[in-house]
NUDREN-576415 format. One record per residue: x, y, z of N, C-alpha, C in turn. Coordinates in steps of 0.1 Angstrom, whole numbers, plus 2048, in hexadecimal, padded with zeros to 3 digits. Example, Ala and Ser with C-alpha at 12.3 -4.5 7.8 and 13.67 -1.06 7.14 Angstrom:
% NUDREN-576415
8847C784E87B7D384E8847DF84E8807EA8478897F584788180084F
END
This chain:
% NUDREN-576415
7BC63AD417BC645D4A7B6641D587BC646D637B7643D707A8647D727A5653D6E797657D7078D650D6979164BD5D788644D54785636D5978E631D6278C623D66785622D7478262DD7A77D62DD88770625D89767626D7F75A620D8075A611D8076560CD7A7665FDD7976F5F7D85775600D8D77E5FBD977755F7DA47795EBDA97735E7DB577C5EBDC17765ECDCD77E5EFDD87885E4DDB7945E7DDC79F5DDDDE7A65E0DEB7AC5D6DF07B45D8DFC7C25DDDF77C65E8DFC7D35EFDF87DB5F2E047E85F0E037F05F4E0E7F2603E0D7F8609E177F9618E1880161EE0C80C617E0881461CDFD80C61CDF0804612DEE7FC611DE27F161CDE27EC61FDEE7E262ADF07E8637DEC7F4639DF17FB646DEF7FE647DE080363DDDA80663DDCC7FA640DC37EF63ADC77E263CDC07DE64BDC17DE650DCD7DB65EDD07E3668DC87F0666DC87F966EDC07F666EDB17F4662DAC7F2661D9D7E4667D9A7DA665DA27CD66AD9F7CD679D9F7D367FDA97D368DDAB7DB694DA07E668ED9C7EE694D917E7694D847DF689D827D7689D767CC693D767C6695D817BB69FD837C06ADD827CB6AFD8A7D06BDD8B7DF6BED887E26BED7B7F06BFD777F66CCD7B7EE6D7D7B7F36E4D7F7EB6E8D8B7F26EFD947EC6F3DA17ED702DA47E570AD9E7E6719DA17E271BDAF7E8724DB67E5728DC47D772EDC47CD729DCC7C072EDCC7BE73DDD07C8742DD87C774FDDD7CF759DD47C8763DD07CF76DDC77D9775DCF7E5777DCA7F077EDD07FA781DC680478ADCA80F78DDC181D78BDC781D789DD482A787DDA828781DE883377EDEF831777DFC82977EE0682A78CE06822793E10813792E0D80F794E01801794DFD7FB785DFF80477BDFD7FF76DDFF7FD76BE0E806770E1680576FE257F8775E2A7F5781E257E8787E297DC77FE247DD77BE187D1773E127CF766E1A7DA75FE1D7D8753E257D3755E337D8760E397D2764E467C3766E457BF76DE3B7B1771E397A8764E367AF75AE317A774EE2D7A3745E387A7748E447A3740E50794741E5278D736E5177F735E5377873EE4977E73FE3D778747E3277B740E25773741E1B77673BE0E780743E0678873CDFE791742DF578A74CDEC77E748DE7777751DDE77475EDE577075EDF176D76BDF8779773DFA78476CDFE791773E0179577ADF4794773DE9798779DDC790785DD8784787DDE77C793DDC78079EDE578579BDF07897A5DFA7977AADF97A07A1DF57AE7A6DF57B17B1DEB7AA7B1DDF7AC7BDDD67A97CADDD79F7CADE579A7D6DEC7A57DBDF67AA7D1DFD7B57D3E077C27D7E017C67D0DF77D37D2DF07D37DFDE87C77E4DE47C77F1DDD7CB7FCDE77C97FADF37CD804DFD7DB801E037DE7F4E047EB7F0E0A7EE7E2E067F87E1DFD7FD7D3DF980B7D1DFD80F7D8E0881D7D6E0D81C7DBE1C8267D6E248257D9E328257E8E3682D7F0E2F82E7FEE32821805E3081A802E2580D808E23802802E2C8047F6E307FA7F0E387F97F6E468057FAE4C805800E5980180EE597FF814E4D7FA821E4C7EB821E4E7E5815E4C7D7814E4F7D5811E5E7CA814E637C7810E717C1802E727C27FBE7D7BC7EEE7F7AD7EFE7B7A77F9E7F7987FBE7C7967FCE6D79E803E6679D804E5779E7F6E517A87EFE557AB7E1E5079F7D8E5379A7D9E5F78E7D1E637827D4E5B7807E0E587747E4E507757DEE417817DDE3C7837D8E2E7817C9E2E7877C2E387877B3E3877B7ADE3F7727B5E447677B0E4C7607A4E4675D7A4E38756798E3275D78BE3376A78BE3677277FE38770778E4676977FE4F76777AE5C77377BE6577177AE7277C77CE7C784789E7A77D793E7678479FE7278B7A6E7D7867A6E8A78E7ACE9579C7A6E9779C799E977A9791E997B2793E8C7AC791E807B4792E747BA79FE727B27AAE747B77B7E727C37BBE7B7C27B7E887CD7B9E917D97B1E8C7D67A4E877E179CE837E87A2E777E17A7E6D7E67ADE617EF7B9E647E97C2E6D7F17CEE717FD7CAE797FC7C1E828077BDE8B8127B6E8380F7ADE7A8197A6E738207B0E698187B9E6381E7C3E5A8297CCE628257D0E6E82E7D7E7683B7CFE798397C3E7C8457BAE8084E7B8E748487B7E6884F7B5E5C8587C1E598537CCE5C85B7D9E5A8667DAE658627D8E7186B7DAE7C8767CFE7E8727C2E7B87B7B7E7E8817B0E7187B7B3E6687F7ABE5A8827B4E4D8857C0E508897CAE4587E7CBE3A8717C9E3E8667CBE358637BFE2C86A7B3E2F8687A8E2786279CE2F85A794E29854788E3086077EE3286277AE3E86D770E4186A763E3B87575CE3887574FE31877744E3A871744E46873739E50867738E5886472CE5D858729E65858731E72863731E79864737E8685F746E8686474EE7D86175CE7C85275DE7784E755E6D840756E68836753E73839749E7B830745E8583074EE9283A757E9283A761E9D83176DE9A82C76EE8E823778E8A815776E9080E781E9480177FE997F777AE8F7EF771E937E476BE8A7EA762E7F7F775EE807FD755E77801748E7E7FA73DE7A7FD730E80806728E7780871BE7A810712E7380B710E647FE70FE637F870CE567FB718E4D7F8724E517FA730E49809731E4681272FE4F820730E4D824725E4281E71AE4382270FE3A81E713E2B812719E2A80E71DE1C818727E1781C731E1F82573BE1A833735E1783872CE20845726E1D84471EE10839717E0E83970EE02836715DF582C71EDF6827725DE982F732DE6834739DF083B745DED84A743DEC84F739DF485E737DF486272ADEE859721DEB85D714DE586370ADEF86170DDFC867704E0685D6F8E088616ECE088586E0E0A8516E1E178436E1E1683B6E2E2282E6DBE1E8266D7E288196D1E2580E6D7E2E80A6E3E2A7FF6E9E317F26E1E327ED6DFE3E7E16D6E3F7D56DFE437CC6E0E397C06E7E3C7B56DDE3F7A86E1E3F79D6D8E4379B6CDE3879E6D1E2B79C6C8E207A66BCE217B36C0E237BD6B6E247BB6ADE317B86B3E3C7B56ACE487AA6A2E4679F6A6E3F79469DE3D797692E3379E695E287A168BE1E7AC681E237B6685E2A7C067CE2F7B9672E387AF676E407A866DE4979F664E40798669E3778F661E2F797656E277A365AE237AB651E1B7B3647E247B1648E317B863FE3A7C7641E3B7CB64DE397D9650E397DD658E467D465AE4F7D6660E5C7CB65DE657CD65EE727C265AE7B7B8666E7E7BB672E787B267DE797B1683E867BA681E907B9686E9D7BB696E9D7C569AE967C76A9E957CF6ACE897D06B9E857D76BDE797E66BBE7A7EB6BBE867F96B9E887FD6ABE847F56A1E897F8693E857F6691E767EC697E707E9696E627F569BE5A7FB6A6E5E8066ACE578126A3E5881569DE64820694E6681E687E5D812682E5C80F676E5481167AE4580C685E4180D689E3381C68AE2F824690E37832692E34839685E3483567CE3D83B66FE3D837666E3182B667E2C82665FE22829664E13829671E1182B676E0483967BE0283E67ADF684C67FDF384D68EDF5858692DFB85A6A0DFE8596A9DF285E6A4DE785F6ADDDB8526B0DD48476AADD983A6ADDD48306B3DDE8356B6DEA82D6BBDF58256C8DF082D6D1DEB8276DFDE881C6DEDDE81E6D5DD48136D3DCA8086CBDCF80B6C0DD68026B6DDA7F76BCDE47FC6C4DED7F26CADF77E76D2DF07EB6D9DE57E16E0DDD7D86D7DD57DE6CCDD07D66C2DC97CB6BCDD27CF6B9DDE7C56B3DE77BA6BDDEA7BE6C9DEC7B36D4DEF7AA6D4DE37AF6D5DD77A66D5DCB79D6C9DCB7A36BEDCD79B6B1DCD7906B2DD87936B6DE478A6B6DEE77E6BFDEB7816CBDE57766D4DE276D6CEDD77736C7DCD76B6C2DC27656B5DC476C6ACDCA76769EDCB763699DD976969FDE376869ADF17666A5DFB75B6ADDFA7586B8E037546B3E107546BBE1A74F6B8E277406B7E277396BFE2072B6BFE1F7266BBE1171B6B4E107166B0E0371F6A6DFD72669EE05730694E00729688DF972D685DED727679DE673366FDE4733665DEC73E65BDEB73F655DDD734654DD673564FDC873E657DBF73E664DC174666DDB975466EDBE75666BDCA76366CDD076C65FDCD77165FDC1777652DBD78464EDC478B658DCA797654DD179364EDDE78A653DE578564DDF277F640DEF77863FDE4772632DE077C627DDE78862BDD9792622DD679B61EDE379F629DEB7A8626DF57A3629E0379662EE04791633E1178E628E1C78C62DE27789625E3377D61CE3077D610E35771607E3376560DE39766615E4475A61BE4A753625E4175B62AE37756635E2F75162FE21757624E1D75461FE1074C613E11740613E0A737608E0A73A5FFDFE73C5F3DFF73E5EADF47315E8DEC
END
């Protein structure tokens, strides 16, 4: 088993394809199933949950969405609430002034422009207020099964630590991820990397000895022999 062998492995020089293959095998062994961290029941509630997750933990979002969705779990009910009412409910998630306007605004647009349904394309999703490319990518991949590679802070950090991108910006990281990893596993792999980042390679309190993937394939500046 890959995980059982890590303690005996020495840092080896690996080319990029070998690194990618090792990452894929390791993550599949660790996380054979990848439940979506944000609680939801359909594309609309997923869209709202992802929007709320900006600069907020999934755990906190999952505590707030039941309160919001009890009042409004669809666009028609959501616009019956005022922006102020939405803001008061979602306040613990942070950025509530911006997020509440976004939730109300996109709900109104879904009704007026998309017959009450969340659109299945990037252009329309990214036209919504408070919805960027990353949020749209999560909805496209997890709600509609369209291959996408949403890059959050965990993925951006790990792709750099693993030497698979230069780390300049998330746009470059996304392009590199799509170029290096097979398209048919994008939707699962991006969740696996997030799970790994949280458990083994966090931004704070990082212990390189526990981060076995970085130990094996990481940049020389990060890995001490």
